All heavy atoms as TSV, in Angstrom:
chain	resi	resn	atom	element	x	y	z
A	1	MET	N	N	-4.956	-1.733	2.953
A	1	MET	CA	C	-3.621	-1.371	3.330
A	1	MET	C	C	-3.521	0.141	3.310
A	1	MET	O	O	-3.936	0.784	2.369
A	1	MET	CB	C	-2.645	-1.991	2.327
A	1	MET	CG	C	-1.260	-1.517	2.505
A	1	MET	SD	S	-0.070	-2.305	1.438
A	1	MET	CE	C	-0.835	-2.264	-0.117
A	2	ARG	N	N	-2.974	0.707	4.389
A	2	ARG	CA	C	-2.712	2.139	4.462
A	2	ARG	C	C	-1.207	2.348	4.582
A	2	ARG	O	O	-0.498	1.509	5.074
A	2	ARG	CB	C	-3.379	2.758	5.674
A	2	ARG	CG	C	-4.868	2.792	5.597
A	2	ARG	CD	C	-5.443	3.438	6.801
A	2	ARG	NE	N	-4.912	2.794	8.004
A	2	ARG	CZ	C	-4.984	3.320	9.209
A	2	ARG	NH1	N	-5.542	4.474	9.397
A	2	ARG	NH2	N	-4.506	2.687	10.244
A	3	MET	N	N	-0.742	3.495	4.167
A	3	MET	CA	C	0.662	3.822	4.293
A	3	MET	C	C	0.816	5.079	5.114
A	3	MET	O	O	-0.016	5.964	5.073
A	3	MET	CB	C	1.294	4.080	2.926
A	3	MET	CG	C	1.582	2.842	2.132
A	3	MET	SD	S	0.195	2.197	1.232
A	3	MET	CE	C	-0.467	3.579	0.413
A	4	SER	N	N	1.899	5.147	5.874
A	4	SER	CA	C	2.217	6.370	6.583
A	4	SER	C	C	3.354	7.055	5.847
A	4	SER	O	O	3.930	6.488	4.935
A	4	SER	CB	C	2.615	6.043	8.027
A	4	SER	OG	O	3.765	5.237	8.030
A	5	SER	N	N	3.685	8.286	6.183
A	5	SER	CA	C	4.773	9.049	5.571
A	5	SER	C	C	4.218	10.037	4.551
A	5	SER	O	O	3.035	10.050	4.262
A	5	SER	CB	C	5.813	8.130	4.933
A	5	SER	OG	O	6.907	8.887	4.479
A	6	ASN	N	N	5.111	10.840	3.988
A	6	ASN	CA	C	4.687	11.866	3.037
A	6	ASN	C	C	4.748	11.375	1.597
A	6	ASN	O	O	3.732	11.133	0.985
A	6	ASN	CB	C	5.534	13.118	3.210
A	6	ASN	CG	C	5.297	13.786	4.545
A	6	ASN	OD1	O	4.245	13.604	5.144
A	6	ASN	ND2	N	6.252	14.533	5.022
A	7	LEU	N	N	5.942	11.244	1.036
A	7	LEU	CA	C	6.097	10.838	-0.352
A	7	LEU	C	C	6.349	9.341	-0.427
A	7	LEU	O	O	7.281	8.824	0.184
A	7	LEU	CB	C	7.267	11.601	-0.974
A	7	LEU	CG	C	7.120	11.996	-2.423
A	7	LEU	CD1	C	5.896	12.889	-2.621
A	7	LEU	CD2	C	8.350	12.709	-2.907
A	8	LEU	N	N	5.525	8.630	-1.163
A	8	LEU	CA	C	5.651	7.188	-1.299
A	8	LEU	C	C	6.591	6.837	-2.446
A	8	LEU	O	O	6.807	7.636	-3.356
A	8	LEU	CB	C	4.276	6.578	-1.565
A	8	LEU	CG	C	3.209	6.830	-0.508
A	8	LEU	CD1	C	1.864	6.344	-0.999
A	8	LEU	CD2	C	3.600	6.169	0.788
A	9	ALA	N	N	7.115	5.620	-2.418
A	9	ALA	CA	C	8.000	5.154	-3.488
A	9	ALA	C	C	7.313	5.273	-4.842
A	9	ALA	O	O	7.943	5.656	-5.832
A	9	ALA	CB	C	8.426	3.711	-3.224
A	10	CYS	N	N	6.013	4.995	-4.912
A	10	CYS	CA	C	5.269	5.075	-6.178
A	10	CYS	C	C	5.150	6.517	-6.674
A	10	CYS	O	O	4.955	6.749	-7.865
A	10	CYS	CB	C	3.888	4.444	-6.033
A	10	CYS	SG	S	2.820	5.240	-4.814
A	11	GLN	N	N	5.269	7.486	-5.785
A	11	GLN	CA	C	5.229	8.893	-6.179
A	11	GLN	C	C	6.606	9.385	-6.610
A	11	GLN	O	O	6.714	10.299	-7.400
A	11	GLN	CB	C	4.691	9.743	-5.037
A	11	GLN	CG	C	3.242	9.431	-4.729
A	11	GLN	CD	C	2.768	10.062	-3.440
A	11	GLN	OE1	O	3.413	9.908	-2.406
A	11	GLN	NE2	N	1.659	10.770	-3.518
A	12	LYS	N	N	7.647	8.762	-6.077
A	12	LYS	CA	C	9.007	9.120	-6.461
A	12	LYS	C	C	9.370	8.530	-7.820
A	12	LYS	O	O	10.119	9.131	-8.578
A	12	LYS	CB	C	10.002	8.623	-5.411
A	12	LYS	CG	C	9.836	9.279	-4.053
A	12	LYS	CD	C	10.768	8.633	-3.054
A	12	LYS	CE	C	10.477	9.097	-1.651
A	12	LYS	NZ	N	11.261	8.339	-0.655
A	13	ASP	N	N	8.850	7.334	-8.117
A	13	ASP	CA	C	9.142	6.636	-9.367
A	13	ASP	C	C	7.898	5.867	-9.787
A	13	ASP	O	O	7.608	4.804	-9.246
A	13	ASP	CB	C	10.332	5.686	-9.178
A	13	ASP	CG	C	10.685	4.898	-10.425
A	13	ASP	OD1	O	9.999	5.042	-11.466
A	13	ASP	OD2	O	11.656	4.119	-10.370
A	14	SER	N	N	7.161	6.380	-10.758
A	14	SER	CA	C	5.895	5.759	-11.160
A	14	SER	C	C	6.084	4.431	-11.890
A	14	SER	O	O	5.115	3.721	-12.134
A	14	SER	CB	C	5.082	6.720	-12.020
A	14	SER	OG	O	5.794	7.046	-13.206
A	15	TYR	N	N	7.312	4.083	-12.233
A	15	TYR	CA	C	7.578	2.820	-12.926
A	15	TYR	C	C	8.077	1.720	-11.990
A	15	TYR	O	O	8.302	0.599	-12.415
A	15	TYR	CB	C	8.603	3.030	-14.044
A	15	TYR	CG	C	8.070	3.919	-15.134
A	15	TYR	CD1	C	8.411	5.264	-15.189
A	15	TYR	CD2	C	7.192	3.422	-16.094
A	15	TYR	CE1	C	7.901	6.086	-16.177
A	15	TYR	CE2	C	6.672	4.234	-17.089
A	15	TYR	CZ	C	7.031	5.567	-17.125
A	15	TYR	OH	O	6.520	6.380	-18.100
A	16	ILE	N	N	8.237	2.016	-10.720
A	16	ILE	CA	C	8.729	1.032	-9.760
A	16	ILE	C	C	7.706	-0.093	-9.591
A	16	ILE	O	O	6.499	0.155	-9.561
A	16	ILE	CB	C	9.068	1.700	-8.406
A	16	ILE	CG1	C	9.856	0.756	-7.512
A	16	ILE	CG2	C	7.829	2.228	-7.721
A	16	ILE	CD1	C	10.474	1.448	-6.300
A	17	THR	N	N	8.187	-1.333	-9.535
A	17	THR	CA	C	7.273	-2.473	-9.422
A	17	THR	C	C	7.558	-3.353	-8.204
A	17	THR	O	O	6.754	-4.214	-7.876
A	17	THR	CB	C	7.337	-3.368	-10.679
A	17	THR	OG1	O	8.675	-3.853	-10.843
A	17	THR	CG2	C	6.895	-2.590	-11.908
A	18	GLU	N	N	8.692	-3.152	-7.550
A	18	GLU	CA	C	9.033	-3.947	-6.373
A	18	GLU	C	C	9.712	-3.068	-5.336
A	18	GLU	O	O	10.303	-2.047	-5.678
A	18	GLU	CB	C	9.995	-5.081	-6.733
A	18	GLU	CG	C	9.411	-6.134	-7.621
A	18	GLU	CD	C	10.392	-7.261	-7.903
A	18	GLU	OE1	O	11.508	-7.247	-7.346
A	18	GLU	OE2	O	10.035	-8.154	-8.675
A	19	GLY	N	N	9.622	-3.489	-4.083
A	19	GLY	CA	C	10.292	-2.751	-3.029
A	19	GLY	C	C	10.125	-3.443	-1.692
A	19	GLY	O	O	9.445	-4.463	-1.581
A	20	THR	N	N	10.760	-2.882	-0.694
A	20	THR	CA	C	10.617	-3.384	0.666
A	20	THR	C	C	10.127	-2.241	1.547
A	20	THR	O	O	10.352	-1.067	1.233
A	20	THR	CB	C	11.946	-3.931	1.220
A	20	THR	OG1	O	12.904	-2.887	1.203
A	20	THR	CG2	C	12.432	-5.100	0.395
A	21	SER	N	N	9.454	-2.585	2.619
A	21	SER	CA	C	8.930	-1.573	3.521
A	21	SER	C	C	8.789	-2.153	4.916
A	21	SER	O	O	8.634	-3.363	5.094
A	21	SER	CB	C	7.571	-1.073	3.044
A	21	SER	OG	O	7.086	-0.059	3.888
A	22	LYS	N	N	8.806	-1.280	5.887
A	22	LYS	CA	C	8.576	-1.669	7.273
A	22	LYS	C	C	7.069	-1.776	7.513
A	22	LYS	O	O	6.296	-0.915	7.097
A	22	LYS	CB	C	9.165	-0.611	8.201
A	22	LYS	CG	C	8.981	-0.905	9.665
A	22	LYS	CD	C	9.596	0.174	10.528
A	22	LYS	CE	C	9.339	-0.112	11.983
A	22	LYS	NZ	N	9.873	0.954	12.839
A	23	VAL	N	N	6.650	-2.848	8.185
A	23	VAL	CA	C	5.247	-3.014	8.569
A	23	VAL	C	C	5.039	-2.251	9.875
A	23	VAL	O	O	5.670	-2.545	10.883
A	23	VAL	CB	C	4.875	-4.499	8.750
A	23	VAL	CG1	C	3.444	-4.628	9.263
A	23	VAL	CG2	C	5.047	-5.252	7.444
A	24	ILE	N	N	4.163	-1.252	9.838
A	24	ILE	CA	C	3.844	-0.453	11.023
A	24	ILE	C	C	2.846	-1.203	11.906
A	24	ILE	O	O	2.982	-1.261	13.111
A	24	ILE	CB	C	3.274	0.932	10.627
A	24	ILE	CG1	C	4.229	1.675	9.693
A	24	ILE	CG2	C	2.928	1.751	11.852
A	24	ILE	CD1	C	5.578	1.989	10.284
A	25	SER	N	N	1.825	-1.777	11.265
A	25	SER	CA	C	0.854	-2.595	12.006
A	25	SER	C	C	0.167	-3.564	11.062
A	25	SER	O	O	0.123	-3.345	9.854
A	25	SER	CB	C	-0.188	-1.718	12.714
A	25	SER	OG	O	-1.037	-1.117	11.768
A	26	CYS	N	N	-0.376	-4.629	11.641
A	26	CYS	CA	C	-1.110	-5.634	10.874
A	26	CYS	C	C	-2.176	-6.212	11.793
A	26	CYS	O	O	-1.859	-6.778	12.841
A	26	CYS	CB	C	-0.166	-6.722	10.377
A	26	CYS	SG	S	-0.995	-8.024	9.442
A	27	THR	N	N	-3.430	-6.040	11.407
A	27	THR	CA	C	-4.529	-6.581	12.200
A	27	THR	C	C	-5.456	-7.388	11.292
A	27	THR	O	O	-5.593	-7.086	10.107
A	27	THR	CB	C	-5.344	-5.461	12.887
A	27	THR	OG1	O	-5.805	-4.541	11.891
A	27	THR	CG2	C	-4.504	-4.724	13.908
A	28	LYS	N	N	-6.078	-8.388	11.858
A	28	LYS	CA	C	-6.980	-9.227	11.090
A	28	LYS	C	C	-8.394	-8.689	11.193
A	28	LYS	O	O	-8.932	-8.531	12.284
A	28	LYS	CB	C	-6.923	-10.665	11.591
A	28	LYS	CG	C	-7.734	-11.612	10.748
A	28	LYS	CD	C	-7.539	-13.047	11.151
A	28	LYS	CE	C	-8.350	-13.930	10.223
A	28	LYS	NZ	N	-8.190	-15.331	10.514
A	29	GLY	N	N	-8.996	-8.381	10.045
A	29	GLY	CA	C	-10.384	-7.955	9.998
A	29	GLY	C	C	-11.279	-9.165	9.765
A	29	GLY	O	O	-10.817	-10.308	9.795
A	30	GLU	N	N	-12.553	-8.922	9.500
A	30	GLU	CA	C	-13.495	-10.019	9.277
A	30	GLU	C	C	-13.183	-10.793	8.006
A	30	GLU	O	O	-13.286	-12.012	7.970
A	30	GLU	CB	C	-14.922	-9.488	9.230
A	30	GLU	CG	C	-15.460	-9.080	10.580
A	30	GLU	CD	C	-16.924	-8.702	10.499
A	30	GLU	OE1	O	-17.668	-9.333	9.732
A	30	GLU	OE2	O	-17.314	-7.770	11.219
A	31	THR	N	N	-12.806	-10.073	6.953
A	31	THR	CA	C	-12.571	-10.731	5.661
A	31	THR	C	C	-11.165	-10.520	5.114
A	31	THR	O	O	-10.831	-11.084	4.076
A	31	THR	CB	C	-13.572	-10.220	4.614
A	31	THR	OG1	O	-13.407	-8.812	4.456
A	31	THR	CG2	C	-15.000	-10.522	5.024
A	32	ALA	N	N	-10.350	-9.702	5.776
A	32	ALA	CA	C	-9.013	-9.410	5.255
A	32	ALA	C	C	-8.109	-8.891	6.362
A	32	ALA	O	O	-8.580	-8.521	7.441
A	32	ALA	CB	C	-9.111	-8.349	4.150
A	33	TYR	N	N	-6.836	-8.872	6.089
A	33	TYR	CA	C	-5.876	-8.247	6.994
A	33	TYR	C	C	-5.786	-6.767	6.650
A	33	TYR	O	O	-5.868	-6.384	5.483
A	33	TYR	CB	C	-4.495	-8.880	6.840
A	33	TYR	CG	C	-4.401	-10.245	7.449
A	33	TYR	CD1	C	-4.638	-11.377	6.694
A	33	TYR	CD2	C	-4.088	-10.399	8.790
A	33	TYR	CE1	C	-4.566	-12.640	7.256
A	33	TYR	CE2	C	-4.014	-11.659	9.363
A	33	TYR	CZ	C	-4.250	-12.769	8.596
A	33	TYR	OH	O	-4.181	-14.018	9.154
A	34	HIS	N	N	-5.614	-5.932	7.652
A	34	HIS	CA	C	-5.429	-4.497	7.463
A	34	HIS	C	C	-3.979	-4.197	7.825
A	34	HIS	O	O	-3.589	-4.326	8.985
A	34	HIS	CB	C	-6.398	-3.708	8.341
A	34	HIS	CG	C	-7.831	-4.052	8.061
A	34	HIS	ND1	N	-8.543	-3.473	7.030
A	34	HIS	CD2	C	-8.663	-4.931	8.646
A	34	HIS	CE1	C	-9.752	-3.983	7.007
A	34	HIS	NE2	N	-9.855	-4.877	7.980
A	35	VAL	N	N	-3.203	-3.820	6.813
A	35	VAL	CA	C	-1.761	-3.644	6.981
A	35	VAL	C	C	-1.400	-2.188	6.745
A	35	VAL	O	O	-1.826	-1.589	5.764
A	35	VAL	CB	C	-0.987	-4.540	5.987
A	35	VAL	CG1	C	0.514	-4.377	6.169
A	35	VAL	CG2	C	-1.393	-5.995	6.149
A	36	VAL	N	N	-0.611	-1.626	7.651
A	36	VAL	CA	C	-0.094	-0.264	7.492
A	36	VAL	C	C	1.402	-0.391	7.234
A	36	VAL	O	O	2.127	-0.993	8.028
A	36	VAL	CB	C	-0.354	0.599	8.749
A	36	VAL	CG1	C	0.236	1.988	8.569
A	36	VAL	CG2	C	-1.847	0.682	9.034
A	37	LEU	N	N	1.846	0.157	6.103
A	37	LEU	CA	C	3.250	0.106	5.707
A	37	LEU	C	C	3.871	1.485	5.794
A	37	LEU	O	O	3.189	2.498	5.621
A	37	LEU	CB	C	3.377	-0.402	4.269
A	37	LEU	CG	C	2.827	-1.795	3.980
A	37	LEU	CD1	C	2.916	-2.087	2.492
A	37	LEU	CD2	C	3.566	-2.844	4.777
A	38	ALA	N	N	5.179	1.533	6.005
A	38	ALA	CA	C	5.901	2.803	6.037
A	38	ALA	C	C	6.027	3.383	4.634
A	38	ALA	O	O	6.101	4.604	4.464
A	38	ALA	CB	C	7.279	2.611	6.650
A	39	ASP	N	N	6.031	2.541	3.604
A	39	ASP	CA	C	6.191	2.976	2.215
A	39	ASP	C	C	5.540	1.931	1.313
A	39	ASP	O	O	5.262	0.819	1.748
A	39	ASP	CB	C	7.678	3.110	1.880
A	39	ASP	CG	C	7.933	3.932	0.631
A	39	ASP	OD1	O	6.963	4.456	0.036
A	39	ASP	OD2	O	9.105	4.057	0.240
A	40	SER	N	N	5.300	2.282	0.046
A	40	SER	CA	C	4.684	1.331	-0.866
A	40	SER	C	C	4.947	1.710	-2.314
A	40	SER	O	O	5.051	2.893	-2.645
A	40	SER	CB	C	3.177	1.274	-0.642
A	40	SER	OG	O	2.573	0.376	-1.552
A	41	VAL	N	N	5.025	0.699	-3.170
A	41	VAL	CA	C	5.098	0.929	-4.610
A	41	VAL	C	C	3.691	0.960	-5.202
A	41	VAL	O	O	3.524	1.276	-6.368
A	41	VAL	CB	C	5.955	-0.138	-5.327
A	41	VAL	CG1	C	7.368	-0.132	-4.790
A	41	VAL	CG2	C	5.351	-1.518	-5.227
A	42	LEU	N	N	2.683	0.639	-4.392
A	42	LEU	CA	C	1.286	0.662	-4.842
A	42	LEU	C	C	0.678	2.035	-4.556
A	42	LEU	O	O	0.707	2.504	-3.425
A	42	LEU	CB	C	0.477	-0.427	-4.138
A	42	LEU	CG	C	0.947	-1.858	-4.388
A	42	LEU	CD1	C	0.144	-2.828	-3.532
A	42	LEU	CD2	C	0.838	-2.213	-5.852
A	43	TYR	N	N	0.115	2.645	-5.595
A	43	TYR	CA	C	-0.465	3.984	-5.462
A	43	TYR	C	C	-1.798	3.907	-4.722
A	43	TYR	O	O	-2.656	3.085	-5.056
A	43	TYR	CB	C	-0.656	4.607	-6.845
A	43	TYR	CG	C	-0.931	6.083	-6.784
A	43	TYR	CD1	C	0.118	6.989	-6.723
A	43	TYR	CD2	C	-2.231	6.568	-6.763
A	43	TYR	CE1	C	-0.121	8.356	-6.653
A	43	TYR	CE2	C	-2.478	7.926	-6.687
A	43	TYR	CZ	C	-1.420	8.812	-6.628
A	43	TYR	OH	O	-1.663	10.162	-6.550
A	44	PRO	N	N	-2.007	4.776	-3.723
A	44	PRO	CA	C	-3.274	4.767	-2.981
A	44	PRO	C	C	-4.383	5.489	-3.734
A	44	PRO	O	O	-4.121	6.320	-4.607
A	44	PRO	CB	C	-2.929	5.515	-1.702
A	44	PRO	CG	C	-1.855	6.463	-2.114
A	44	PRO	CD	C	-1.055	5.735	-3.161
A	45	GLU	N	N	-5.629	5.186	-3.376
A	45	GLU	CA	C	-6.768	5.881	-3.972
A	45	GLU	C	C	-6.758	7.329	-3.495
A	45	GLU	O	O	-6.279	7.646	-2.413
A	45	GLU	CB	C	-8.066	5.175	-3.599
A	45	GLU	CG	C	-8.892	5.850	-2.541
A	45	GLU	CD	C	-10.171	5.123	-2.211
A	45	GLU	OE1	O	-11.015	4.946	-3.091
A	45	GLU	OE2	O	-10.319	4.749	-1.053
A	46	GLY	N	N	-7.262	8.218	-4.333
A	46	GLY	CA	C	-7.362	9.615	-3.932
A	46	GLY	C	C	-7.465	10.540	-5.118
A	46	GLY	O	O	-6.932	10.253	-6.188
A	47	GLY	N	N	-8.179	11.630	-4.956
A	47	GLY	CA	C	-8.310	12.620	-6.019
A	47	GLY	C	C	-8.983	12.087	-7.264
A	47	GLY	O	O	-8.719	12.552	-8.366
A	48	GLY	N	N	-9.815	11.078	-7.105
A	48	GLY	CA	C	-10.506	10.492	-8.250
A	48	GLY	C	C	-9.725	9.378	-8.928
A	48	GLY	O	O	-10.229	8.732	-9.833
A	49	GLN	N	N	-8.476	9.168	-8.513
A	49	GLN	CA	C	-7.677	8.091	-9.106
A	49	GLN	C	C	-7.860	6.810	-8.305
A	49	GLN	O	O	-7.783	6.820	-7.084
A	49	GLN	CB	C	-6.199	8.458	-9.125
A	49	GLN	CG	C	-5.334	7.322	-9.629
A	49	GLN	CD	C	-4.044	7.783	-10.235
A	49	GLN	OE1	O	-3.901	8.929	-10.608
A	49	GLN	NE2	N	-3.106	6.871	-10.342
A	50	PRO	N	N	-8.094	5.688	-9.007
A	50	PRO	CA	C	-8.228	4.416	-8.291
A	50	PRO	C	C	-6.877	3.938	-7.769
A	50	PRO	O	O	-5.833	4.359	-8.242
A	50	PRO	CB	C	-8.763	3.466	-9.369
A	50	PRO	CG	C	-8.301	4.043	-10.655
A	50	PRO	CD	C	-8.268	5.539	-10.446
A	51	TRP	N	N	-6.911	3.057	-6.782
A	51	TRP	CA	C	-5.694	2.504	-6.207
A	51	TRP	C	C	-5.115	1.433	-7.123
A	51	TRP	O	O	-5.799	0.874	-7.970
A	51	TRP	CB	C	-5.981	1.926	-4.824
A	51	TRP	CG	C	-6.999	0.824	-4.827
A	51	TRP	CD1	C	-6.769	-0.506	-5.049
A	51	TRP	CD2	C	-8.406	0.944	-4.631
A	51	TRP	NE1	N	-7.932	-1.223	-4.994
A	51	TRP	CE2	C	-8.976	-0.348	-4.742
A	51	TRP	CE3	C	-9.265	2.007	-4.375
A	51	TRP	CZ2	C	-10.328	-0.587	-4.592
A	51	TRP	CZ3	C	-10.606	1.751	-4.231
A	51	TRP	CH2	C	-11.121	0.473	-4.345
A	52	ASP	N	N	-3.823	1.152	-6.918
A	52	ASP	CA	C	-3.149	0.071	-7.635
A	52	ASP	C	C	-3.496	-1.270	-7.005
A	52	ASP	O	O	-3.858	-1.343	-5.836
A	52	ASP	CB	C	-1.626	0.233	-7.565
A	52	ASP	CG	C	-1.110	1.359	-8.441
A	52	ASP	OD1	O	-1.811	1.764	-9.378
A	52	ASP	OD2	O	0.019	1.819	-8.189
A	53	TYR	N	N	-3.368	-2.311	-7.789
A	53	TYR	CA	C	-3.518	-3.676	-7.307
A	53	TYR	C	C	-2.157	-4.336	-7.321
A	53	TYR	O	O	-1.300	-3.994	-8.124
A	53	TYR	CB	C	-4.487	-4.474	-8.187
A	53	TYR	CG	C	-5.912	-4.010	-8.064
A	53	TYR	CD1	C	-6.434	-3.064	-8.928
A	53	TYR	CD2	C	-6.727	-4.511	-7.067
A	53	TYR	CE1	C	-7.743	-2.626	-8.808
A	53	TYR	CE2	C	-8.037	-4.080	-6.935
A	53	TYR	CZ	C	-8.541	-3.141	-7.814
A	53	TYR	OH	O	-9.825	-2.709	-7.683
A	54	GLY	N	N	-1.939	-5.277	-6.432
A	54	GLY	CA	C	-0.668	-5.972	-6.387
A	54	GLY	C	C	-0.673	-7.042	-5.321
A	54	GLY	O	O	-1.726	-7.474	-4.852
A	55	VAL	N	N	0.539	-7.424	-4.918
A	55	VAL	CA	C	0.728	-8.489	-3.946
A	55	VAL	C	C	1.723	-8.022	-2.900
A	55	VAL	O	O	2.729	-7.407	-3.232
A	55	VAL	CB	C	1.256	-9.757	-4.652
A	55	VAL	CG1	C	1.556	-10.845	-3.655
A	55	VAL	CG2	C	0.263	-10.243	-5.691
A	56	VAL	N	N	1.423	-8.304	-1.640
A	56	VAL	CA	C	2.340	-8.022	-0.535
A	56	VAL	C	C	2.540	-9.330	0.218
A	56	VAL	O	O	1.564	-9.945	0.669
A	56	VAL	CB	C	1.789	-6.926	0.403
A	56	VAL	CG1	C	2.650	-6.806	1.641
A	56	VAL	CG2	C	1.688	-5.604	-0.327
A	57	ALA	N	N	3.769	-9.769	0.313
A	57	ALA	CA	C	4.115	-11.012	1.022
A	57	ALA	C	C	3.268	-12.188	0.528
A	57	ALA	O	O	2.793	-12.999	1.318
A	57	ALA	CB	C	3.983	-10.829	2.523
A	58	GLY	N	N	3.034	-12.237	-0.774
A	58	GLY	CA	C	2.286	-13.341	-1.365
A	58	GLY	C	C	0.782	-13.245	-1.239
A	58	GLY	O	O	0.062	-14.137	-1.678
A	59	MET	N	N	0.281	-12.159	-0.646
A	59	MET	CA	C	-1.164	-11.995	-0.473
A	59	MET	C	C	-1.680	-10.868	-1.359
A	59	MET	O	O	-1.077	-9.803	-1.446
A	59	MET	CB	C	-1.486	-11.714	0.995
A	59	MET	CG	C	-1.019	-12.836	1.903
A	59	MET	SD	S	-1.723	-12.774	3.536
A	59	MET	CE	C	-3.401	-13.225	3.198
A	60	LYS	N	N	-2.821	-11.109	-2.003
A	60	LYS	CA	C	-3.435	-10.141	-2.902
A	60	LYS	C	C	-3.877	-8.893	-2.138
A	60	LYS	O	O	-4.504	-8.989	-1.087
A	60	LYS	CB	C	-4.641	-10.790	-3.586
A	60	LYS	CG	C	-5.351	-9.900	-4.562
A	60	LYS	CD	C	-6.509	-10.653	-5.192
A	60	LYS	CE	C	-7.350	-9.720	-6.027
A	60	LYS	NZ	N	-8.534	-10.397	-6.554
A	61	VAL	N	N	-3.569	-7.724	-2.679
A	61	VAL	CA	C	-3.972	-6.450	-2.083
A	61	VAL	C	C	-5.342	-6.074	-2.653
A	61	VAL	O	O	-5.519	-6.002	-3.867
A	61	VAL	CB	C	-2.934	-5.341	-2.387
A	61	VAL	CG1	C	-3.427	-3.995	-1.897
A	61	VAL	CG2	C	-1.599	-5.689	-1.761
A	62	GLU	N	N	-6.301	-5.835	-1.784
A	62	GLU	CA	C	-7.671	-5.515	-2.196
A	62	GLU	C	C	-7.905	-4.015	-2.345
A	62	GLU	O	O	-8.721	-3.605	-3.164
A	62	GLU	CB	C	-8.666	-6.086	-1.190
A	62	GLU	CG	C	-8.647	-7.601	-1.086
A	62	GLU	CD	C	-9.203	-8.278	-2.323
A	62	GLU	OE1	O	-10.083	-7.694	-2.995
A	62	GLU	OE2	O	-8.751	-9.390	-2.630
A	63	LYS	N	N	-7.233	-3.204	-1.539
A	63	LYS	CA	C	-7.440	-1.759	-1.578
A	63	LYS	C	C	-6.238	-1.071	-0.948
A	63	LYS	O	O	-5.669	-1.577	0.005
A	63	LYS	CB	C	-8.716	-1.372	-0.819
A	63	LYS	CG	C	-9.089	0.085	-0.953
A	63	LYS	CD	C	-10.452	0.371	-0.341
A	63	LYS	CE	C	-10.826	1.820	-0.569
A	63	LYS	NZ	N	-12.162	2.116	-0.063
A	64	VAL	N	N	-5.872	0.094	-1.500
A	64	VAL	CA	C	-4.746	0.866	-0.974
A	64	VAL	C	C	-5.236	2.281	-0.671
A	64	VAL	O	O	-5.800	2.943	-1.537
A	64	VAL	CB	C	-3.581	0.952	-1.980
A	64	VAL	CG1	C	-2.413	1.704	-1.391
A	64	VAL	CG2	C	-3.151	-0.436	-2.433
A	65	VAL	N	N	-5.072	2.735	0.572
A	65	VAL	CA	C	-5.438	4.090	0.967
A	65	VAL	C	C	-4.266	4.719	1.690
A	65	VAL	O	O	-3.468	4.028	2.314
A	65	VAL	CB	C	-6.710	4.136	1.851
A	65	VAL	CG1	C	-7.912	3.616	1.111
A	65	VAL	CG2	C	-6.506	3.368	3.136
A	66	LYS	N	N	-4.147	6.021	1.585
A	66	LYS	CA	C	-3.077	6.727	2.298
A	66	LYS	C	C	-3.605	7.161	3.647
A	66	LYS	O	O	-4.670	7.762	3.749
A	66	LYS	CB	C	-2.587	7.930	1.494
A	66	LYS	CG	C	-1.374	8.572	2.097
A	66	LYS	CD	C	-0.764	9.578	1.170
A	66	LYS	CE	C	0.507	10.136	1.819
A	66	LYS	NZ	N	1.172	11.074	0.942
A	67	GLY	N	N	-2.876	6.834	4.694
A	67	GLY	CA	C	-3.345	7.119	6.052
A	67	GLY	C	C	-2.733	8.338	6.663
A	67	GLY	O	O	-1.964	9.054	6.160
């Protein structure tokens, strides 16, 4: 899952655990769906910090990157 935009909900409030977001795109890969969201409460990987794990629409999130 990638997110677009500058500041994410998880960067505005590190304690946030739920939220809603617009789906920018969703494509099916070989083993998973690749979803781009406008915003996210899940922190993306970067700067040596691992990404958060969670659930989006009832599906387990395998990896979060900022796009």
